[in-house]
C-alpha positions in Angstrom: -62.7 6.0 4.0 -65.9 5.1 2.3 -69.2 4.4 4.2 -68.9 0.8 3.2 -65.3 0.6 4.6 -66.5 2.2 7.8 -69.2 -0.3 8.4 -66.9 -3.3 7.7 -64.2 -2.0 10.0 -66.7 -1.1 12.8 -68.3 -4.5 12.6 -65.0 -6.3 13.0 -64.1 -4.1 16.0 -67.5 -4.8 17.5 -66.8 -8.5 17.5 -63.3 -8.3 18.6 -64.0 -6.1 21.6 -67.5 -7.4 22.3 -68.1 -7.5 26.1 -69.9 -10.8 26.9 -71.4 -9.8 30.2 -72.1 -12.0 33.2 -72.5 -15.7 32.2 -74.9 -17.9 34.1 -75.5 -21.6 34.1 -78.2 -22.9 31.8 -81.2 -23.6 33.9 -84.0 -25.7 32.4 -86.4 -28.3 33.8 -89.6 -28.6 35.7 -90.7 -25.7 37.9 -91.0 -26.6 41.6 -93.1 -23.6 42.6 -93.9 -20.7 40.2 -93.7 -18.3 43.1 -90.0 -19.1 43.8 -88.8 -20.9 40.7 -90.6 -19.4 37.7 -89.3 -19.9 34.1 -90.8 -18.4 31.0 -88.9 -20.9 28.9 -90.8 -24.0 30.0 -93.4 -25.7 27.9 -96.0 -25.3 30.6 -95.7 -21.5 30.4 -95.8 -21.5 26.6 -98.9 -23.7 26.6 -100.9 -21.5 29.0 -99.2 -18.7 31.0 -102.5 -17.1 32.1 -103.5 -19.7 34.7 -100.0 -19.4 36.2 -100.1 -15.6 36.2 -103.6 -15.5 37.7 -102.6 -17.8 40.5 -99.5 -15.8 41.3 -101.4 -12.5 41.3 -103.5 -13.9 44.1 -100.8 -15.7 46.1 -97.5 -14.0 45.3 -97.8 -11.0 43.0 -94.1 -10.5 42.6 -92.6 -14.0 42.0 -88.9 -14.8 42.3 -86.6 -17.2 40.5 -82.9 -18.1 41.0 -82.7 -19.2 37.4 -81.0 -17.0 34.8 -78.9 -15.5 37.7 -81.9 -14.3 39.6 -85.1 -12.4 38.6 -88.6 -11.2 39.5 -92.0 -11.5 37.9 -94.6 -8.9 38.8 -98.1 -9.9 37.8 -100.3 -6.9 38.8 -100.9 -4.1 36.3 -100.0 -1.5 38.9 -96.5 -3.1 39.5 -95.8 -3.7 35.8 -96.7 -0.1 35.0 -94.7 1.3 37.9 -91.5 -0.5 36.7 -92.1 0.3 33.0 -92.2 4.1 33.8 -89.3 4.0 36.3 -86.2 4.6 34.3 -84.2 5.8 37.3 -84.1 2.4 39.0 -84.6 0.0 36.1 -82.4 -0.2 33.0 -83.5 -1.4 29.5 -80.0 -2.3 28.4 -81.1 -6.0 28.4 -84.6 -6.8 27.2 -84.3 -10.5 26.7 -84.1 -12.4 30.0 -81.7 -15.3 29.6 -78.5 -16.9 30.8 -76.2 -13.9 30.5 -76.5 -10.2 31.0 -75.0 -7.5 28.7 -72.5 -5.5 30.7 -73.4 -2.1 32.3 -71.1 -0.3 29.8 -73.6 -1.0 27.0 -76.0 1.6 28.7 -77.4 4.0 27.7 -77.4 2.8 24.1 -77.8 -0.9 24.4 -77.6 -3.4 21.6 -80.8 -2.6 19.8 -81.7 1.1 20.2 -84.1 2.6 21.0 -85.7 -0.4 22.8 -82.5 -1.2 24.7 -81.7 2.4 25.4 -82.0 4.4 28.6 -82.6 8.2 28.9 -81.5 10.6 27.8 -80.2 8.7 24.7 -83.4 6.9 24.2 -85.4 10.0 23.4 -83.2 10.9 20.5 -82.9 7.3 19.2 -86.7 6.9 19.2 -87.3 10.2 17.5 -85.2 9.1 14.5 -87.7 6.3 13.8 -91.0 8.2 14.3 -91.4 9.5 10.7 -91.4 5.9 9.3 -94.2 4.8 11.7 -96.7 7.7 11.6 -100.3 6.9 10.7 -99.9 8.5 7.3 -96.7 6.5 6.5 -98.4 3.3 7.6 -101.5 4.0 5.6 -99.4 4.1 2.4 -98.5 0.4 3.0 -102.1 -0.8 3.5 -103.0 -1.5 -0.1 -99.9 -3.6 -0.7 -100.4 -5.5 2.6 -104.0 -6.2 1.6 -103.0 -7.5 -1.8 -100.4 -9.7 -0.3 -102.9 -11.2 2.2 -105.2 -12.1 -0.7 -102.3 -13.7 -2.5 -101.5 -15.9 0.5 -105.1 -17.1 0.7 -105.2 -17.7 -3.1 -102.3 -20.1 -2.5 -104.4 -22.1 0.1 -107.3 -22.6 -2.3 -108.6 -26.2 -2.3 -107.1 -27.2 1.0 -109.4 -28.6 3.7 -106.8 -28.0 6.5 -104.3 -25.2 6.5 -101.6 -24.1 9.0 -102.7 -20.5 9.5 -99.6 -19.7 11.5 -97.1 -21.1 9.1 -98.9 -20.4 5.8 -100.5 -17.1 6.6 -99.7 -15.2 9.8 -95.9 -15.3 9.7 -95.6 -14.1 6.1 -97.5 -10.9 6.5 -95.1 -9.0 8.8 -92.1 -10.6 7.0 -93.2 -9.0 3.8 -94.0 -5.7 5.3 -90.8 -5.4 7.3 -88.7 -6.6 4.3 -90.3 -3.9 2.2 -89.6 -1.2 4.8 -86.0 -2.2 5.2 -85.4 -2.9 1.5 -84.6 -6.6 2.1 -85.3 -9.3 -0.5 -88.8 -10.7 0.2 -87.6 -14.2 -0.6 -85.4 -14.1 2.5 -88.4 -14.7 4.8 -87.2 -18.2 5.9 -83.9 -16.6 7.1 -85.9 -14.1 9.1 -87.7 -16.9 10.9 -84.3 -18.5 11.8 -83.1 -15.2 13.2 -86.2 -14.8 15.3 -85.9 -18.3 16.8 -82.2 -17.8 17.4 -82.6 -14.5 19.3 -85.9 -14.9 21.1 -86.3 -18.7 21.6 -82.7 -19.7 22.3 -82.2 -18.0 25.6 -81.1 -21.2 27.4 -78.4 -22.0 24.9 -74.8 -21.6 26.0 -73.7 -18.0 25.6 -71.2 -18.7 23.0 -73.8 -20.4 20.8 -76.2 -17.5 21.4 -73.5 -15.1 20.3 -72.8 -17.3 17.2 -76.5 -17.0 16.3 -76.3 -13.2 16.7 -73.2 -13.2 14.4 -75.3 -14.9 11.7 -77.9 -12.2 12.0 -75.4 -9.4 11.9 -73.5 -11.0 9.0 -76.8 -10.7 7.1 -77.4 -7.2 8.2 -73.8 -6.2 7.2 -74.4 -7.7 3.7 -77.6 -5.6 3.4 -75.8 -2.5 4.5 -73.1 -3.1 1.9 -75.8 -3.5 -0.8 -77.6 -0.3 0.3 -74.3 1.7 0.3 -73.7 0.6 -3.3 -77.3 0.9 -4.3 -79.1 3.6 -2.2 -82.9 3.6 -2.4 -85.9 5.0 -0.6 -86.1 2.7 2.4 -85.4 2.6 6.1 -82.0 1.0 5.8 -80.7 3.8 3.5 -82.2 6.3 5.9 -80.5 4.9 8.9 -77.1 4.8 7.1 -77.4 8.4 6.1 -79.3 10.1 9.0 -77.3 12.3 11.4 -77.6 12.3 15.2 -75.9 15.2 17.0 -74.2 16.3 13.8 -72.7 12.9 13.0 -73.7 9.8 11.2 -75.0 7.0 13.4 -72.5 4.5 14.8 -72.4 1.2 12.9 -73.6 -0.6 16.0 -76.6 1.8 16.3 -77.6 1.2 12.7 -77.3 -2.6 12.8 -78.9 -2.8 16.2 -81.9 -0.8 15.1 -82.2 -2.9 11.9 -82.1 -6.1 14.1 -84.8 -4.7 16.3 -87.1 -3.9 13.4 -86.4 -7.3 11.7 -86.9 -9.4 14.9 -89.5 -7.6 16.9 -91.4 -6.1 13.9 -92.0 -9.6 12.6 -92.5 -11.9 15.6 -94.9 -9.7 17.6 -97.3 -9.2 14.7 -97.0 -12.7 13.5 -98.0 -13.8 17.0 -100.9 -11.4 17.3 -102.4 -12.5 14.0 -102.0 -16.1 14.9 -103.5 -15.8 18.3 -106.5 -13.9 17.0 -107.2 -16.6 14.4 -106.8 -19.2 17.1 -109.4 -17.5 19.3 -111.9 -17.1 16.4 -111.4 -20.7 15.4 -112.3 -22.0 18.8 -115.0 -19.4 19.5 -117.6 -19.6 16.7 -119.9 -17.1 18.3 -117.2 -14.4 18.1 -116.2 -15.4 14.6 -119.8 -15.4 13.3 -120.4 -12.0 14.8 -117.4 -10.5 13.1 -118.3 -12.0 9.8 -121.8 -10.6 10.1 -120.6 -7.2 11.4 -117.1 -6.3 10.0 -117.4 -2.8 11.5 -116.9 -4.3 14.9 -113.4 -5.6 14.0 -111.4 -2.6 15.2 -112.9 -2.9 18.6 -112.6 -6.7 18.7 -109.0 -6.4 17.6 -108.1 -4.3 20.6 -109.7 -6.9 22.9 -107.8 -9.7 21.2 -104.6 -7.7 21.7 -105.4 -7.3 25.4 -106.4 -10.9 26.0 -103.5 -12.4 23.9 -100.8 -9.7 24.2 -97.8 -11.4 22.7 -94.9 -9.4 24.3 -93.1 -9.6 27.6 -90.1 -7.4 28.1 -87.2 -7.5 30.6 -85.4 -4.9 32.6 -82.4 -5.0 34.9 -82.3 -3.5 38.4 -79.7 -0.7 38.6 -78.8 -0.9 42.3 -79.6 -2.9 45.4 -83.0 -1.8 46.8 -86.2 -2.7 48.5 -89.1 -2.4 46.1 -92.7 -3.1 47.0 -91.7 -5.4 49.8 -89.1 -7.4 48.0 -85.3 -7.0 48.2 -83.9 -6.6 44.7 -80.2 -6.8 43.9 -78.3 -4.9 41.2 -78.6 -6.8 37.9 -81.6 -8.8 39.0 -83.9 -9.4 36.0 -87.4 -8.0 36.0 -89.7 -9.8 33.6 -92.4 -7.3 32.6 -95.4 -9.4 31.6 -97.7 -7.2 29.7 -100.0 -10.2 29.2 -100.3 -10.6 33.0 -101.0 -6.8 33.4 -103.7 -7.1 30.8 -105.6 -9.8 32.7 -105.5 -8.1 36.1 -109.1 -7.9 37.4 -108.1 -4.8 39.4 -107.6 -3.0 36.0 -110.1 -4.7 33.7 -113.7 -5.9 34.3 -114.1 -9.5 33.3 -110.4 -9.6 32.8 -110.1 -13.3 32.1 -112.8 -13.2 29.4 -112.6 -12.1 25.7 -115.3 -9.4 25.2 -115.0 -8.4 21.6 -117.2 -5.4 22.0 -115.3 -4.0 25.1 -115.5 -0.2 24.7 -113.0 0.9 27.4 -109.8 -0.9 26.8 -106.6 0.8 27.8 -104.5 -2.4 27.4 -100.7 -2.7 27.6 -100.2 -4.9 24.6 -97.8 -2.4 23.1 -96.0 -1.8 26.4 -96.0 1.1 28.8 -93.7 4.1 29.5 -91.0 5.4 27.2 -90.6 2.1 25.4 -94.2 1.8 24.2 -94.0 0.2 20.8 -92.9 2.7 18.2 -94.5 0.5 15.5 -98.0 0.2 17.1 -99.7 1.9 14.1 -98.0 -0.5 11.7 -98.9 -3.6 13.9 -102.5 -2.5 14.1 -102.7 -2.0 10.4 -101.2 -5.5 9.7 -103.5 -7.2 12.2 -106.6 -5.5 11.0 -105.9 -6.1 7.3 -104.9 -9.7 8.0 -108.2 -10.4 9.9 -110.4 -8.5 7.4 -109.0 -10.4 4.4 -109.2 -13.8 6.2 -112.7 -13.3 7.5 -113.8 -12.1 4.0 -112.2 -15.0 2.2 -112.5 -17.7 4.8 -115.6 -17.0 6.9 -116.0 -20.5 8.2 -113.1 -22.2 10.0 -112.4 -24.1 13.1 -109.5 -25.8 14.9 -108.6 -29.0 13.0 -106.9 -30.5 16.1 -106.7 -28.4 19.2 -103.9 -30.6 20.6 -101.8 -29.9 17.5 -101.5 -26.2 18.1 -98.1 -25.2 19.4 -96.9 -21.9 20.9 -93.6 -20.1 20.9 -91.6 -20.2 24.1 -89.9 -17.2 25.6 -90.9 -13.6 25.7 -93.0 -13.4 22.5 -95.9 -15.9 22.6 -98.0 -16.8 19.6 -99.0 -19.9 17.7 -96.2 -21.6 15.7 -98.5 -24.3 14.3 -102.2 -23.6 13.9 -104.0 -26.2 11.8 -107.4 -24.9 10.8 -110.2 -26.8 9.1 -111.8 -24.7 6.4 -115.6 -24.9 6.0 
């Protein structure tokens, strides 16, 4: 049997035998009380989660909801960190809180290793990816990333108002991840559809969500076929050929990791770039300071990551237990809001302010514990280069219409439309 035949057969078996997990009713609509009925999918949360999280931290630091089959939302840094580091009582087999849960038999691998993996499997799955994301490996991509950023701004020349999210921020990680995986760069619009289907469609009926996942995995299978027929020096070919415990990776492992890199690798950085540009557009003092002193950008970038951390991750409770004064049930969701942790005044001085010269800044924007983002060096490079090029080429910009800015709903938050006036 050829490698190509193995992947085709295994993908068919994955779909035929796919466990669907526990299905819950779709729950949308206005929140009655954020302490007892929270929902990260509502427009109010997408527009401004910080006021909600700050109020909860004071009144009810571990909020509860019956939506999505039941879940919890800790808002203090200490609680978020405690859960993130506790792999004995909390499982990562499901990282997207929605209306159905992947079944327990998916552990310890999960659907998108290593982010969905539990120990001890997680350690080995993560180790496979580390060579592609070292500082040296990332540095080799910087020149191409910078040139691409310049080309994007070249295309905006002459416009008085531009959508910095749609026409700039989203394209940068799309190109970088496509190059890493060896995917056609012109497939960027398809990547956006995959992201919206996986991360922003959590309230869709489970069958529809699975259909959207099938579209993603059909694409990945086509890319695997192409890489089997035409091997090259990229991450996809590496995953197809690498051995784990003396054997090639399972097809589900290869495809799940590719899906993780494609979805998370794009949306998180796209959101961070967009949120940073949004802040600088509405805060001329910070923008002017960075234009005058580009050397401050690395420090400012960390503060922007802290203040506008895009990522919230989910866990599942393994067994019934009492935890920090609340009674958790097996398979309850835990929504780990790293944005809430980053604005905890018990952890950060002036936590609700953006202080672009903050020197001590141990933020949690890239997560905490064993699942801390394996691509953090890559994300930092993309964010830094994107901001350096923008500030060099477009030093004077402001929000064209603050009310026209829209934000993604769900667990990765960033601007989806960001109209900026140039000059």
